[in-house]
C-alpha positions in Angstrom: -0.2 -4.2 3.9 -2.0 -5.7 6.8 -4.1 -7.7 4.4 -0.9 -9.7 3.8 -1.0 -10.9 7.4 -4.1 -13.0 6.9 -7.7 -12.9 7.9 -8.9 -12.2 11.4 -9.9 -15.8 11.9 -7.4 -18.2 10.5 -9.8 -21.1 11.1 -11.9 -19.7 8.1 -9.5 -21.2 5.5 -10.4 -20.5 1.9 -11.5 -23.5 -0.1 -9.3 -24.5 -3.1 -12.1 -23.1 -5.4 -12.0 -19.7 -3.6 -8.2 -19.6 -3.7 -8.3 -20.4 -7.4 -10.8 -17.5 -7.9 -8.6 -15.1 -5.9 -5.5 -16.1 -7.9 -7.4 -15.7 -11.1 -8.3 -12.1 -10.1 -4.6 -11.5 -9.5 -3.7 -13.2 -12.8 -6.2 -11.0 -14.7 -4.5 -7.9 -13.3 -1.0 -9.3 -14.3 -2.3 -9.9 -17.8 -3.7 -6.4 -17.9 -0.3 -5.1 -16.9 1.2 -7.1 -19.8 -1.4 -5.6 -22.1 -0.7 -2.1 -20.9 3.1 -2.7 -21.5 2.4 -4.0 -25.0 0.5 -0.8 -25.8 2.9 1.5 -23.9 6.3 0.4 -25.0 7.4 1.9 -28.2 8.5 5.1 -29.8 7.0 7.3 -27.0 8.6 5.5 -24.2 11.0 7.7 -22.2 14.6 6.3 -22.8 15.2 5.9 -19.0 12.2 3.5 -18.9 13.1 1.2 -21.8 15.2 -1.2 -19.7 12.9 -1.3 -16.6 9.8 -1.8 -18.7 11.5 -4.5 -20.8 12.4 -6.3 -17.5 8.8 -5.9 -16.3 7.5 -7.7 -19.5 9.7 -10.7 -18.6 8.6 -10.6 -14.9 4.9 -10.5 -15.9 5.3 -13.5 -18.2 7.0 -15.4 -15.3 4.3 -14.2 -12.8 1.5 -15.3 -15.1 3.0 -18.7 -15.6 3.4 -19.2 -11.8 -0.1 -18.1 -11.1 -1.5 -20.3 -13.9 0.4 -23.3 -12.3 -0.9 -22.5 -8.8 -4.5 -22.2 -10.2 -4.2 -25.5 -12.0 -2.8 -27.2 -8.8 -6.0 -26.0 -7.0 -8.1 -27.6 -9.7 -9.1 -24.3 -11.3 -8.8 -23.0 -14.8 -6.7 -19.9 -15.4 -8.2 -16.9 -17.1 -6.7 -16.1 -20.4 -7.6 -12.4 -20.7 -6.6 -9.4 -18.6 -8.8 -7.2 -16.6 -10.1 -4.0 -18.2 -7.3 -1.5 -18.9 -7.3 1.6 -16.8 -5.5 3.9 -19.3 -3.9 7.3 -18.8 -3.1 10.5 -20.6 0.0 8.9 -22.1 1.0 5.2 -22.6 3.5 5.5 -19.8 0.9 6.9 -17.5 -1.4 4.1 -18.5 1.2 1.5 -17.5 1.6 3.3 -14.1 -2.1 3.4 -13.5 -2.4 -0.3 -14.5 0.3 -1.2 -12.0 -1.6 0.7 -9.3 -4.7 -1.3 -10.1 -2.8 -4.5 -10.1 -1.2 -3.8 -6.7 -4.6 -2.8 -5.2 -6.3 -6.0 -6.5 -3.4 -8.2 -5.3 -3.5 -6.6 -1.9 -7.3 -7.3 -1.7 -6.7 -11.0 -2.6 -3.7 -11.8 -0.6 -5.3 -11.6 2.8 -7.8 -14.3 2.0 -5.2 -16.8 0.6 -3.7 -19.5 2.6 0.0 -19.0 3.4 0.9 -21.6 0.8 -0.8 -19.6 -2.0 0.5 -16.1 -1.0 4.0 -16.3 -2.5 3.2 -15.7 -6.2 0.9 -12.8 -5.2 3.5 -11.3 -2.9 6.1 -11.5 -5.6 3.8 -9.8 -8.1 3.1 -7.0 -5.6 6.7 -6.3 -4.9 7.7 -6.4 -8.6 4.8 -4.1 -9.6 5.6 -1.7 -6.8 9.3 -1.4 -7.8 8.3 -0.8 -11.5 5.7 1.7 -10.4 8.2 3.7 -8.4 10.6 3.9 -11.4 7.8 5.1 -13.7 6.4 7.6 -11.2 9.9 9.2 -10.8 10.2 9.6 -14.6 6.7 11.1 -14.7 7.8 13.6 -12.1 5.7 12.1 -9.3 6.6 10.8 -5.9 7.9 7.2 -6.1 5.0 5.9 -4.1 1.4 7.3 -4.0 0.6 8.9 -0.6 -1.9 6.2 0.2 0.8 3.5 0.0 3.2 5.5 2.1 1.0 7.2 4.6 -2.3 5.3 4.6 -5.5 7.1 5.5 -5.1 10.3 7.5 -5.0 9.6 11.2 -7.2 11.5 13.6 -5.2 13.1 16.4 -6.8 13.3 19.8 -5.8 16.1 22.1 
């Protein structure tokens, strides 16, 4: 989460071209989540996930439009295809793993963005994390992966 605080040297502001590139990386992940949802929602979807996944479809559409708008304002051209799908043992697990990939890529990008460009990425991260927690519970997993909760193991000095 420290990446969201910004870079070490705020004087090294990203150029509009670099910010459009970073936002496109996030957009590609959001489109991949939408692709995973399209593949995963259907007859095998656990009933308790039908409503949250349906909401997520709408949220990803809104997120993609907001990112496309921001990229256009920076003079860039928005990507129109999602990142490569991660997949899983089941369609629901595939959605969960795609959300994890989206969160990781968004966290990588957000630290390099100017504060004015961070909001759509922050929104995508929080929405993805909320959906991921619901899915992980249904899959019988902890709501958040250990790395998101605990971070890397700390060395204890004695």
